[in-house]
Residue frames as a rotation matrix with the C-alpha (Angstrom) as fourth column:
UNK 1
0.086 0.625 -0.776 104.11
0.880 0.318 0.353 78.04
0.467 -0.713 -0.523 81.69
UNK 2
0.344 0.086 0.935 103.17
-0.118 -0.984 0.134 81.24
0.931 -0.157 -0.328 83.56
UNK 3
-0.597 -0.677 0.430 104.52
-0.458 -0.152 -0.876 82.15
0.658 -0.720 -0.219 87.00
UNK 4
0.043 0.687 0.725 101.39
-0.992 0.116 -0.051 81.01
-0.119 -0.717 0.687 88.81
UNK 5
0.855 0.259 -0.450 101.55
-0.379 0.904 -0.200 77.62
0.355 0.341 0.870 87.10
UNK 6
-0.027 -0.961 -0.277 105.23
-0.092 0.278 -0.956 77.36
0.995 -0.001 -0.096 87.98
UNK 7
-0.558 -0.155 0.815 104.50
-0.769 -0.274 -0.578 78.20
0.313 -0.949 0.034 91.63
UNK 8
0.460 0.803 0.378 101.68
-0.872 0.490 0.021 75.68
-0.169 -0.339 0.925 91.81
UNK 9
0.693 -0.279 -0.665 103.82
-0.179 0.827 -0.533 73.05
0.699 0.488 0.523 90.14
UNK 10
-0.404 -0.910 0.094 106.65
-0.266 0.019 -0.964 73.65
0.875 -0.414 -0.250 92.60
UNK 11
-0.385 0.320 0.866 104.32
-0.922 -0.099 -0.374 73.59
-0.034 -0.942 0.333 95.59
UNK 12
0.714 0.697 -0.070 102.54
-0.700 0.709 -0.084 70.50
-0.009 0.109 0.994 94.29
UNK 13
0.370 -0.671 -0.643 105.86
-0.144 0.642 -0.753 68.75
0.918 0.372 0.141 93.58
UNK 14
-0.591 -0.599 0.540 107.07
-0.602 -0.118 -0.790 69.48
0.537 -0.792 -0.291 97.07
UNK 15
0.084 0.712 0.697 103.93
-0.959 0.249 -0.138 67.88
-0.271 -0.657 0.703 98.54
UNK 16
0.861 0.243 -0.446 104.31
-0.411 0.849 -0.332 64.79
0.298 0.470 0.831 96.34
UNK 17
0.142 -0.917 -0.373 108.00
-0.130 0.357 -0.925 64.32
0.981 0.180 -0.069 96.99
UNK 18
-0.640 -0.424 0.641 107.74
-0.630 -0.188 -0.753 64.80
0.440 -0.886 -0.147 100.74
UNK 19
0.028 0.724 0.689 104.96
-0.897 0.322 -0.301 62.30
-0.440 -0.610 0.659 101.27
UNK 20
-0.926 -0.260 0.275 104.20
-0.151 0.919 0.363 58.69
-0.347 0.295 -0.890 100.63
UNK 21
-0.565 0.753 -0.338 101.35
-0.448 0.064 0.892 57.17
0.693 0.655 0.301 98.72
UNK 22
-0.476 0.484 0.734 98.29
-0.825 0.043 -0.563 56.33
-0.304 -0.874 0.379 100.79
UNK 23
-0.650 0.252 0.717 97.24
0.242 0.963 -0.119 53.39
-0.720 0.096 -0.687 98.66
UNK 24
0.548 0.834 0.063 94.89
0.417 -0.206 -0.885 55.48
-0.725 0.511 -0.461 96.52
UNK 25
0.417 -0.352 0.838 95.76
0.878 -0.081 -0.471 57.41
0.233 0.933 0.275 93.41
UNK 26
0.713 -0.152 0.685 96.55
-0.121 -0.988 -0.093 60.67
0.691 -0.017 -0.723 95.27
UNK 27
-0.343 -0.889 -0.303 99.76
0.349 0.178 -0.920 61.18
0.872 -0.422 0.249 97.21
UNK 28
0.259 0.346 -0.902 99.44
0.965 -0.060 0.255 61.70
0.034 -0.936 -0.349 100.95
UNK 29
-0.464 -0.429 -0.775 99.33
0.562 -0.819 0.117 65.37
-0.685 -0.382 0.621 101.74
UNK 30
-0.841 0.167 0.514 97.47
0.412 -0.418 0.810 66.42
0.350 0.893 0.282 98.58
UNK 31
0.214 0.976 -0.040 94.16
0.723 -0.131 0.678 66.82
0.657 -0.175 -0.734 100.41
UNK 32
0.316 -0.167 -0.934 95.92
0.823 -0.441 0.357 68.73
-0.471 -0.882 -0.002 103.17
UNK 33
-0.788 -0.611 0.078 97.59
0.543 -0.631 0.554 70.95
-0.289 0.479 0.829 100.55
UNK 34
-0.488 0.696 0.527 94.15
0.393 -0.364 0.845 71.84
0.779 0.619 -0.095 99.10
UNK 35
0.445 0.687 -0.574 92.63
0.812 -0.041 0.582 72.19
0.377 -0.725 -0.576 102.57
UNK 36
-0.148 -0.599 -0.787 95.38
0.785 -0.555 0.275 74.55
-0.601 -0.577 0.552 103.71
UNK 37
-0.902 -0.185 0.390 94.99
0.413 -0.635 0.653 76.58
0.127 0.750 0.649 100.52
UNK 38
-0.077 0.964 0.254 91.22
0.501 -0.183 0.846 76.90
0.862 0.192 -0.469 101.04
UNK 39
0.507 0.201 -0.838 91.71
0.858 -0.211 0.468 77.86
-0.083 -0.957 -0.279 104.72
UNK 40
-0.529 -0.783 -0.328 94.34
0.686 -0.622 0.379 80.38
-0.500 -0.024 0.866 103.59
UNK 41
-0.683 0.377 0.626 91.94
0.400 -0.523 0.752 81.89
0.611 0.764 0.206 101.08
UNK 42
0.413 0.883 -0.224 89.31
0.660 -0.121 0.741 82.20
0.627 -0.454 -0.633 103.82
UNK 43
0.194 -0.424 -0.884 91.84
0.871 -0.340 0.355 83.84
-0.451 -0.839 0.303 106.17
UNK 44
-0.822 -0.570 -0.021 92.99
0.486 -0.720 0.495 86.35
-0.297 0.397 0.869 103.55
UNK 45
-0.257 0.819 0.512 89.38
0.569 -0.300 0.766 87.10
0.781 0.488 -0.388 102.60
UNK 46
0.648 0.460 -0.607 88.86
0.755 -0.287 0.589 88.21
0.097 -0.840 -0.534 106.22
UNK 47
-0.117 -0.800 -0.589 92.16
0.745 -0.463 0.481 90.12
-0.657 -0.382 0.650 106.35
UNK 48
-0.921 -0.321 0.219 91.67
0.374 -0.581 0.722 91.90
-0.105 0.748 0.656 103.03
UNK 49
-0.348 0.890 -0.293 87.91
-0.032 -0.324 -0.946 92.32
-0.937 -0.320 0.141 103.53
UNK 50
-0.425 0.225 -0.877 87.13
-0.905 -0.128 0.405 90.89
-0.021 0.966 0.258 100.09
UNK 51
0.729 0.666 0.157 85.05
-0.647 0.746 -0.161 87.90
-0.224 0.016 0.974 98.97
UNK 52
0.248 -0.644 0.724 87.01
-0.067 0.734 0.676 84.64
-0.966 -0.216 0.139 98.81
UNK 53
0.635 0.067 0.769 86.69
0.703 0.363 -0.612 84.65
-0.321 0.929 0.183 95.01
UNK 54
0.904 -0.251 0.347 88.69
-0.017 -0.831 -0.557 87.90
0.428 0.497 -0.755 94.87
UNK 55
0.780 -0.622 0.068 91.57
-0.100 -0.017 0.995 86.90
-0.617 -0.783 -0.075 97.15
UNK 56
0.206 -0.757 0.620 93.85
0.817 0.482 0.317 85.58
-0.539 0.441 0.718 94.39
UNK 57
0.333 -0.027 0.943 93.38
0.754 -0.592 -0.284 88.70
0.566 0.805 -0.176 92.28
UNK 58
0.915 0.089 0.394 93.60
-0.123 -0.867 0.482 91.18
0.385 -0.490 -0.782 95.16
UNK 59
0.715 -0.673 0.187 96.51
-0.135 0.130 0.982 89.60
-0.686 -0.728 0.002 97.01
UNK 60
0.285 -0.592 0.754 98.24
0.854 0.513 0.080 88.43
-0.434 0.621 0.653 93.83
UNK 61
0.656 0.021 0.754 98.10
0.502 -0.759 -0.415 91.99
0.563 0.651 -0.508 92.54
UNK 62
0.902 -0.316 0.294 100.04
-0.432 -0.659 0.616 93.11
-0.001 -0.682 -0.731 95.62
UNK 63
0.242 -0.840 0.486 102.71
-0.664 0.222 0.714 90.42
-0.708 -0.495 -0.503 95.87
UNK 64
-0.369 -0.357 -0.858 102.53
-0.904 0.351 0.243 88.27
0.214 0.866 -0.453 92.74
UNK 65
0.524 0.751 -0.401 101.10
-0.682 0.653 0.329 84.78
0.509 0.101 0.855 92.22
UNK 66
-0.001 -0.578 -0.816 104.00
0.175 0.803 -0.569 82.66
0.985 -0.143 0.100 93.53
UNK 67
-0.916 -0.334 0.223 104.24
-0.124 -0.294 -0.948 84.52
0.382 -0.896 0.228 96.83
UNK 68
-0.170 0.942 0.290 100.44
-0.956 -0.230 0.185 84.49
0.241 -0.246 0.939 97.11
UNK 69
0.477 0.360 -0.801 100.34
-0.296 0.925 0.239 80.70
0.827 0.123 0.548 96.89
UNK 70
-0.444 -0.712 -0.544 103.04
0.377 0.403 -0.834 80.35
0.813 -0.575 0.089 99.55
UNK 71
-0.862 0.154 0.483 101.24
-0.456 -0.653 -0.605 82.82
0.222 -0.742 0.633 101.83
UNK 72
0.167 0.979 -0.115 97.96
-0.842 0.202 0.500 80.94
0.513 0.014 0.858 101.41
UNK 73
0.190 -0.177 -0.966 99.64
0.206 0.969 -0.137 77.76
0.960 -0.173 0.221 102.63
UNK 74
-0.823 -0.555 -0.124 100.97
0.265 -0.181 -0.947 79.56
0.503 -0.812 0.296 105.71
UNK 75
-0.658 0.632 0.409 97.66
-0.739 -0.647 -0.190 81.24
0.145 -0.427 0.893 106.50
UNK 76
0.310 0.814 -0.491 95.87
-0.661 0.556 0.504 77.92
0.683 0.168 0.711 106.14
UNK 77
-0.420 -0.597 -0.684 98.06
0.097 0.720 -0.687 76.27
0.902 -0.355 -0.245 108.77
UNK 78
0.072 0.466 -0.882 97.31
0.852 0.430 0.297 75.53
0.518 -0.773 -0.366 112.40
UNK 79
-0.756 -0.450 -0.475 98.65
0.645 -0.635 -0.425 78.83
-0.110 -0.628 0.770 113.77
UNK 80
-0.879 0.432 0.203 95.86
-0.302 -0.833 0.464 80.81
0.370 0.346 0.862 112.16
UNK 81
0.078 0.987 -0.141 93.12
-0.463 0.161 0.872 78.63
0.883 -0.003 0.469 113.59
UNK 82
-0.633 -0.378 -0.676 94.61
0.356 0.633 -0.687 77.31
0.688 -0.676 -0.266 116.84
UNK 83
0.370 0.927 -0.065 91.94
0.471 -0.127 0.873 77.42
0.801 -0.354 -0.484 119.56
UNK 84
-0.050 -0.449 -0.892 94.40
0.993 -0.118 0.004 78.81
-0.107 -0.886 0.452 122.13
UNK 85
-0.913 -0.298 -0.279 94.07
0.262 -0.952 0.159 82.23
-0.313 0.072 0.947 120.47
UNK 86
0.266 0.956 -0.121 91.01
0.551 -0.254 -0.795 84.34
-0.791 0.145 -0.595 119.97
UNK 87
0.423 -0.060 0.904 90.73
0.843 -0.340 -0.417 86.49
0.332 0.939 -0.093 116.86
UNK 88
0.958 -0.072 0.278 91.54
-0.163 -0.934 0.318 89.46
0.237 -0.350 -0.906 119.14
UNK 89
0.579 -0.789 0.206 94.68
0.000 0.252 0.968 87.72
-0.815 -0.561 0.146 120.46
UNK 90
0.176 -0.487 0.856 95.84
0.921 0.389 0.032 87.07
-0.349 0.782 0.516 116.90
UNK 91
0.699 0.150 0.699 95.25
0.481 -0.822 -0.306 90.69
0.528 0.550 -0.647 115.97
UNK 92
0.909 -0.409 0.078 97.33
-0.326 -0.580 0.746 91.90
-0.260 -0.704 -0.661 118.94
UNK 93
0.311 -0.831 0.461 100.15
0.344 0.551 0.761 89.54
-0.886 -0.078 0.457 117.98
UNK 94
0.196 -0.206 0.959 100.12
0.981 0.060 -0.187 90.52
-0.019 0.977 0.214 114.31
UNK 95
0.870 0.131 0.475 99.86
0.175 -0.983 -0.049 94.26
0.461 0.126 -0.879 114.99
UNK 96
0.764 -0.643 0.061 102.74
-0.239 -0.194 0.951 93.93
-0.600 -0.741 -0.302 117.45
UNK 97
0.164 -0.725 0.669 104.88
0.675 0.578 0.460 92.01
-0.720 0.376 0.584 114.95
UNK 98
0.418 0.042 0.908 104.23
0.834 -0.414 -0.365 94.57
0.360 0.909 -0.208 112.20
UNK 99
0.971 -0.028 0.237 104.98
-0.113 -0.928 0.356 97.47
0.210 -0.372 -0.904 114.55
UNK 100
0.578 -0.801 0.156 108.23
0.048 0.224 0.973 95.87
-0.815 -0.555 0.168 115.75
UNK 101
-0.016 -0.577 0.816 109.35
0.886 0.370 0.279 95.51
-0.463 0.728 0.506 112.14
UNK 102
-0.602 -0.199 -0.773 108.50
0.028 -0.973 0.228 99.13
-0.798 0.115 0.592 111.35
UNK 103
-0.736 0.431 0.523 105.73
0.656 0.259 0.709 98.17
0.170 0.864 -0.473 108.93
UNK 104
-0.518 0.614 -0.595 103.22
0.023 -0.686 -0.728 100.93
-0.855 -0.390 0.341 108.34
UNK 105
-0.730 0.265 -0.630 100.89
-0.680 -0.376 0.630 102.11
-0.070 0.888 0.454 105.63
UNK 106
0.029 0.848 -0.529 98.41
-0.863 0.289 0.415 99.77
0.505 0.444 0.740 103.99
UNK 107
-0.265 -0.162 -0.950 99.72
0.083 0.978 -0.190 96.58
0.961 -0.129 -0.246 105.64
UNK 108
-0.960 -0.067 -0.270 99.46
0.274 -0.043 -0.961 97.91
0.053 -0.997 0.059 109.17
UNK 109
-0.647 0.761 -0.044 96.21
-0.753 -0.647 -0.117 99.69
-0.118 -0.042 0.992 108.39
UNK 110
-0.116 0.589 -0.800 94.66
-0.530 0.644 0.552 96.45
0.840 0.488 0.237 107.08
UNK 111
-0.398 -0.092 -0.913 95.48
0.523 0.795 -0.308 94.61
0.754 -0.600 -0.268 110.31
UNK 112
-0.990 0.125 -0.063 94.39
-0.026 -0.605 -0.796 97.53
-0.137 -0.786 0.602 112.48
UNK 113
-0.365 0.910 -0.196 91.00
-0.890 -0.279 0.360 97.51
0.273 0.305 0.912 110.76
UNK 114
-0.017 0.316 -0.949 90.74
-0.067 0.946 0.316 93.77
0.998 0.069 0.005 111.29
UNK 115
-0.784 -0.343 -0.518 91.77
0.485 0.182 -0.855 94.24
0.388 -0.922 0.023 114.93
UNK 116
-0.809 0.563 0.166 88.99
-0.585 -0.746 -0.319 96.80
-0.056 -0.355 0.933 115.34
UNK 117
0.032 0.834 -0.550 86.53
-0.707 0.408 0.578 94.20
0.707 0.370 0.603 114.05
UNK 118
-0.011 -0.139 -0.990 87.97
0.376 0.917 -0.133 91.79
0.927 -0.373 0.042 116.65
UNK 119
0.719 0.506 -0.477 87.32
0.609 -0.128 0.783 94.18
0.335 -0.853 -0.399 119.54
UNK 120
-0.302 -0.847 -0.437 90.43
0.930 -0.362 0.058 96.38
-0.208 -0.389 0.898 119.69
UNK 121
0.794 0.594 0.132 89.17
0.607 -0.786 -0.113 99.90
0.037 0.170 -0.985 120.18
UNK 122
0.506 -0.610 0.610 91.25
-0.010 -0.711 -0.703 103.07
0.863 0.349 -0.366 120.06
UNK 123
0.622 -0.242 0.745 91.96
-0.781 -0.264 0.566 102.87
0.060 -0.933 -0.354 123.79
UNK 124
0.814 -0.292 0.501 93.28
0.108 0.925 0.364 99.30
-0.570 -0.242 0.785 123.44
UNK 125
0.645 -0.571 0.508 95.46
0.686 0.139 -0.714 100.19
0.338 0.809 0.482 120.45
UNK 126
0.530 -0.441 0.725 96.80
-0.395 -0.884 -0.249 103.30
0.750 -0.155 -0.643 122.20
UNK 127
0.700 -0.244 0.671 97.65
-0.625 0.245 0.741 101.24
-0.345 -0.938 0.019 125.27
UNK 128
0.802 -0.405 0.440 99.37
0.498 0.860 -0.115 98.64
-0.331 0.311 0.891 123.08
UNK 129
0.540 -0.614 0.576 101.51
0.422 -0.394 -0.816 101.24
0.729 0.683 0.046 121.28
UNK 130
0.566 -0.304 0.767 102.36
-0.686 -0.690 0.233 102.94
0.458 -0.657 -0.598 124.58
UNK 131
0.777 -0.267 0.570 103.47
-0.245 0.707 0.664 99.61
-0.580 -0.656 0.484 126.05
UNK 132
0.737 -0.482 0.475 105.47
0.675 0.571 -0.468 98.72
-0.046 0.665 0.745 122.94
UNK 133
0.776 -0.430 0.461 107.27
-0.163 -0.843 -0.512 102.07
0.609 0.322 -0.725 122.93
UNK 134
0.577 -0.551 0.603 109.27
-0.775 -0.135 0.617 101.09
-0.259 -0.823 -0.505 126.02
UNK 135
0.421 -0.363 0.831 110.36
0.069 0.926 0.370 97.81
-0.904 -0.098 0.415 124.42
UNK 136
0.340 -0.236 0.910 110.85
0.904 0.349 -0.247 98.65
-0.260 0.907 0.332 120.74
UNK 137
-0.756 -0.620 -0.210 111.55
0.568 -0.781 0.262 102.36
-0.326 0.079 0.942 120.92
UNK 138
-0.090 0.751 -0.654 109.48
0.158 -0.638 -0.754 105.44
-0.983 -0.171 -0.061 120.36
UNK 139
-0.635 -0.129 -0.762 110.23
-0.638 -0.468 0.611 105.91
-0.435 0.874 0.215 116.64
UNK 140
-0.914 0.289 -0.284 108.52
0.013 0.722 0.691 102.66
0.405 0.628 -0.664 115.59
UNK 141
-0.507 0.765 -0.397 105.77
0.821 0.289 -0.493 102.82
-0.262 -0.576 -0.774 118.17
UNK 142
-0.281 0.415 -0.865 104.97
-0.017 -0.904 -0.428 106.43
-0.960 -0.105 0.261 117.30
UNK 143
-0.851 -0.020 -0.525 104.94
-0.522 -0.078 0.849 105.61
-0.058 0.997 0.056 113.58
UNK 144
-0.749 0.611 -0.256 102.34
0.509 0.778 0.369 102.91
0.425 0.146 -0.893 114.27
UNK 145
-0.396 0.609 -0.687 100.47
0.682 -0.305 -0.664 105.25
-0.614 -0.732 -0.295 116.63
UNK 146
-0.681 0.137 -0.719 100.13
-0.451 -0.853 0.264 107.77
-0.577 0.504 0.643 113.80
UNK 147
-0.829 0.387 -0.403 98.41
-0.191 0.482 0.855 105.07
0.525 0.786 -0.326 111.74
UNK 148
-0.545 0.641 -0.541 96.15
0.836 0.469 -0.286 104.17
0.070 -0.608 -0.791 114.69
UNK 149
-0.502 0.313 -0.806 95.30
0.248 -0.841 -0.481 107.83
-0.829 -0.441 0.345 115.23
UNK 150
-0.784 0.177 -0.595 94.50
-0.595 -0.486 0.640 108.41
-0.176 0.856 0.486 111.53
UNK 151
-0.772 0.513 -0.374 92.36
0.221 0.769 0.600 105.27
0.596 0.380 -0.707 111.30
UNK 152
-0.433 0.623 -0.652 90.39
0.880 0.135 -0.455 106.14
-0.195 -0.770 -0.607 114.42
UNK 153
-0.610 0.187 -0.770 89.94
-0.090 -0.982 -0.167 109.76
-0.787 -0.033 0.615 113.34
UNK 154
-0.829 0.262 -0.494 88.57
-0.529 -0.077 0.845 108.56
0.183 0.962 0.202 110.01
UNK 155
-0.568 0.605 -0.559 86.25
0.284 0.781 0.556 105.92
0.773 0.157 -0.615 111.46
UNK 156
0.172 0.606 -0.776 85.24
0.963 0.063 0.263 107.48
0.208 -0.793 -0.573 114.81
UNK 157
-0.478 -0.381 0.792 85.44
0.284 -0.920 -0.270 111.27
0.831 0.096 0.548 114.54
UNK 158
0.092 0.505 0.858 84.79
-0.609 -0.653 0.450 112.97
0.788 -0.564 0.247 117.86
UNK 159
0.973 0.231 -0.011 85.76
-0.137 0.614 0.777 109.98
0.186 -0.755 0.629 120.02
UNK 160
0.178 -0.984 0.004 89.42
-0.367 -0.070 -0.927 110.74
0.913 0.164 -0.374 120.62
UNK 161
0.635 0.015 -0.773 91.09
0.563 0.675 0.476 108.79
0.529 -0.737 0.420 123.44
UNK 162
-0.069 -0.660 -0.748 93.15
0.908 -0.352 0.226 111.72
-0.412 -0.664 0.624 124.60
UNK 163
0.747 0.329 0.578 93.39
0.557 -0.784 -0.274 115.41
0.363 0.527 -0.769 124.18
UNK 164
-0.509 -0.845 -0.162 95.70
0.846 -0.457 -0.276 118.36
0.159 -0.277 0.948 124.55
UNK 165
0.516 0.722 -0.462 94.31
0.791 -0.608 -0.066 121.42
-0.328 -0.332 -0.885 126.32
UNK 166
0.913 -0.078 0.400 95.15
0.154 -0.842 -0.517 125.04
0.377 0.534 -0.757 125.50
UNK 167
0.659 -0.700 0.276 98.13
-0.682 -0.399 0.614 124.93
-0.319 -0.592 -0.740 127.90
UNK 168
0.057 -0.647 -0.761 99.57
-0.809 0.416 -0.415 121.92
0.585 0.639 -0.500 126.10
UNK 169
-0.469 -0.142 0.872 98.76
-0.755 0.576 -0.313 119.45
-0.458 -0.805 -0.377 128.88
UNK 170
-0.516 0.222 -0.827 98.09
-0.560 0.643 0.523 115.97
0.648 0.733 -0.207 127.56
UNK 171
-0.020 0.579 0.815 95.26
-0.833 0.441 -0.334 113.87
-0.553 -0.686 0.473 128.92
UNK 172
-0.843 -0.515 -0.153 95.99
-0.508 0.670 0.542 110.32
-0.176 0.535 -0.826 127.76
UNK 173
0.151 0.959 -0.241 92.59
-0.973 0.187 0.134 108.77
0.174 0.214 0.961 128.22
UNK 174
-0.302 -0.337 -0.892 94.30
-0.288 0.924 -0.251 105.53
0.909 0.181 -0.377 129.26
UNK 175
0.649 0.690 0.321 92.91
-0.491 0.058 0.869 105.65
0.581 -0.722 0.376 132.79
UNK 176
0.339 -0.596 0.728 96.16
-0.887 0.055 0.458 104.68
-0.312 -0.801 -0.510 134.54
UNK 177
0.991 0.037 0.132 96.89
0.007 0.950 -0.313 101.69
-0.137 0.311 0.940 132.32
């Protein structure tokens, strides 16, 4: 049996063993298992900006099939769709969590791009990193700010949120935030 089959078997066994039979032929929780997986695929399709049919290949290629299946279950849970959070709120939370952990590169970039789609402009992201710097330290916040700066320079050339004049004076563009 391949690793994906093993992971699915383990996840499926856990659902069967932790639930009781509902009177039908399927154990309780099986429908929820599939529903969570499908919601997880939809969430990762948005995050990775790929069609749902490509999520298993794209994400599995990054982290392997067993981890992919576990991540799909998590992403399909209530936290990712709870009505108390807007998509923008979720993006702020996830970008903050990644920054606090010192995550950069493709993972941070992916969530920054998603955050931009959810209404976080360069000014918002700069304000977030500036706020975080006081709480998590400048090394991690500045590392994330470099990723923000590079992303915004690539997607919005000429719309910088701050500048440095010839004398070296910095204008933040944050407007007193």
